[in-house]
Structures are given as C-alpha cells and as structure tokens.
N, C-alpha and C positions, 0 to 999 in steps of 0.2 A: 894861314896866319889870321888871327883875329885881334882886334883892338879891345883892350879892357882899360877902363878908367877907374882909378882909385882915389877917392877923396881921403886925405890924411889929416887927422887932428894931432898936433904935436904938443909935447910938454912946453910950458911957457919958455919963450926965448930960444927954442930949439928948431924952429922951422927951416932956417937957412942951412943949419947943420944936417938936418934930415934930408933936405933936397940935394945937397952936395953928396951925401953918403949914397943916396939912391942912384944918382947919375954915375958915380964912381964904381959902385959895387954890384949893381943889378943889370946884367947885360940886356935884358928884355925891355928896359926903359927906353922910351922914345923921347919924352920930354917931361919936365916937371914945372908947373906954374905955381907961383904964390898967389893966394886968393884972399878975398875978404869973406866974412861970414862965419858960419859955424865950423868950417874946416879951414886949415891953414894952407894946404897944398892940394893940387890936382895933378896926378901923375898918369901918364898914358903909357901903357905897356903893349907890346905885340907878343902874343903867345901862340905857339903851335896849336893846331886844332885838338891834338890829343892831350894837351897839358891840362891838368886838374886845376881849375881857377881857384877854388877854395884853398887847396894845399899851397899853391903859389903865393896867394895873399898872406896866409897865416905863417908860412915858413920864410918867405923872402921879403915881404913888406912890413908886416906887423912886428917882426923881430929887429928892424932897424932901430938903433939907439935913438930915443927921443920920440918915438911914435906912441901916442896915447890911444888912438882909435882910428878905425878905417870904415869907409862906406864904398862898396864896389858897385860899379855900373858896367853892365855888359851891353855892348852895342850890337845892332843887327846889320845895318848898312851905313856906309859912308857916302855922302853925296858931295861932289866937288864941282867946280866950274867946268872942268875939263871932261868929266865922265861920270856916269852913274855906276852902281855896282855891276851892272850888266855890260858896261863898256860903251854905252851910248851917251851922246852929249845931251846935257840938260838944257843948256841955253845957247 
C-alpha cells in the first residue's frame, strides 16, 4: 500500500459536499481535510502498489460531483514518532 495525497479544488460552495461524497463513496480514502489557500480539500488515499494512480484520480476523484480541479502528491516515506519506514525508532 502507498499513500497518495490529492489536493482538490471545488466548485464554489461545494467543498463540504465533495468531502462527504469522497468519504462515503471512495473506499480508498483515509481522511479528507478542509484547507485554506488555492485548493479547498486535501484527501489522503491508500492505494495498492499495482493501482494506476493517474487512472484512480481521473476516474474516482475528478468525477466526484463538485470537483473543479486536482493536484496529486505522491509520497515516498512516512516518518512517525514511533517508527521510520524501515521500522526503526526515530526519537
């Protein structure tokens, strides 16, 4: 599994509806945050390694009603207080 973050720009007044729709209808969604700035939402998805990220975003995220634009961020490693990607403690 890998984490993919998608910044979502929504039609005016539709951010909360888009967030609710994503959480309810996209099983791969982990969390959706409302944000300030150029984009309205930041969504975190966990995808299988063999999943085509571009196809997932265009078919599952960009087609949600109220989505105007997206910007996708692909992550390399997640660092936490408890462990690094290799399973060793950072602090």
